[in-house]
C-alpha positions in Angstrom: -14.8 37.5 31.7 -17.1 38.4 34.6 -20.3 36.6 35.3 -23.5 38.3 34.3 -24.7 38.5 37.9 -21.7 40.6 38.9 -22.2 42.9 36.0 -25.8 43.4 36.8 -25.1 44.0 40.5 -22.5 46.6 39.6 -24.9 48.3 37.3 -27.6 48.4 40.0 -25.1 49.8 42.5 -24.1 52.5 40.1 -27.7 53.5 39.3 -28.5 53.7 43.0 -25.4 55.8 43.7 -26.3 58.2 40.8 -30.0 58.3 42.0 -29.0 59.2 45.6 -26.9 62.0 44.3 -29.5 63.8 42.3 -32.3 63.0 44.8 -30.4 64.6 47.6 -29.8 67.6 45.3 -33.4 67.8 44.4 -34.5 67.6 48.0 -32.3 70.6 48.8 -33.5 72.7 45.8 -37.2 72.1 46.0 -39.9 72.2 48.7 -40.9 68.8 49.8 -44.2 68.9 48.0 -45.5 66.6 45.2 -45.6 68.5 41.9 -48.9 66.9 40.9 -51.1 66.3 44.0 -49.5 69.0 46.2 -49.1 66.7 49.2 -46.4 67.8 51.6 -43.8 65.3 52.8 -41.7 65.3 55.9 -40.0 62.9 58.3 -40.4 59.2 57.4 -42.9 60.1 54.7 -40.1 61.9 52.8 -39.0 58.6 51.3 -42.3 58.6 49.3 -41.2 61.6 47.4 -39.3 60.7 44.2 -37.4 62.6 41.5 -39.0 62.6 38.1 -36.9 63.4 35.1 -39.1 65.6 32.8 -37.3 64.3 29.7 -37.2 60.7 31.0 -33.4 60.7 30.6 -31.9 59.6 34.0 -28.5 60.7 32.8 -29.6 64.3 32.3 -29.1 65.8 35.7 -28.2 69.5 35.5 -27.1 71.0 38.8 -29.9 73.6 38.7 -32.5 70.8 38.7 -34.2 72.1 35.5 -34.9 68.5 34.4 -36.4 67.4 37.7 -39.6 67.6 39.6 -40.5 66.0 42.9 -43.4 63.6 42.7 -44.9 61.2 45.2 -44.6 57.6 44.3 -48.2 57.4 43.2 -48.1 60.5 40.9 -44.7 59.4 39.6 -46.1 56.0 38.5 -49.1 57.7 36.9 -46.8 60.1 35.0 -44.9 57.2 33.5 -48.2 55.4 32.6 -49.4 58.6 30.9 -46.1 58.9 28.9 -46.5 55.3 27.7 -50.1 56.0 26.6 -49.0 59.1 24.8 -46.3 57.1 22.9 -48.9 54.6 21.8 -51.3 57.2 20.7 -48.6 59.1 18.7 -47.6 55.9 17.0 -51.1 55.3 15.7 -53.4 52.3 15.8 -50.7 49.9 14.5 -48.7 50.5 17.6 -51.2 48.6 19.7 -50.2 45.3 18.0 -46.5 45.9 18.6 -45.0 44.7 21.9 -44.0 47.5 24.3 -41.3 45.4 26.0 -38.1 44.1 24.6 -38.6 40.6 26.1 -41.7 38.6 25.3 -41.7 35.3 27.4 -44.4 33.7 25.2 -43.0 34.8 21.8 -42.1 31.2 20.7 -44.9 29.4 22.5 -46.9 28.6 19.3 -43.8 26.9 17.8 -43.6 24.5 20.8 -47.2 23.4 20.4 -47.0 22.6 16.7 -47.3 18.9 15.9 -44.0 17.2 15.1 -43.9 15.7 11.6 
């Protein structure tokens, strides 16, 4: 059985490899302009232009680029924040009390401070 660190490293390498593939394709298909703020990118600044998956599925990479749009790193971050906020609003007021992450480092904290009987 392989150690967890090896498995994680391999998964990260695979994700970067996949990302490089569709990023290069997107840069060939689309003008080097952010789809939100309309800033143009060239030279060293081109690295600030990212590929956003419209359906948020990083495995959905059609060769025509119909699921992609180029966004600068700032607009890309804002797009993901907006998507999270929309999810919360769609779920209703009870969703605010639910955790948005799978891991909660303080989930069992109250148990640790209970007096021992």
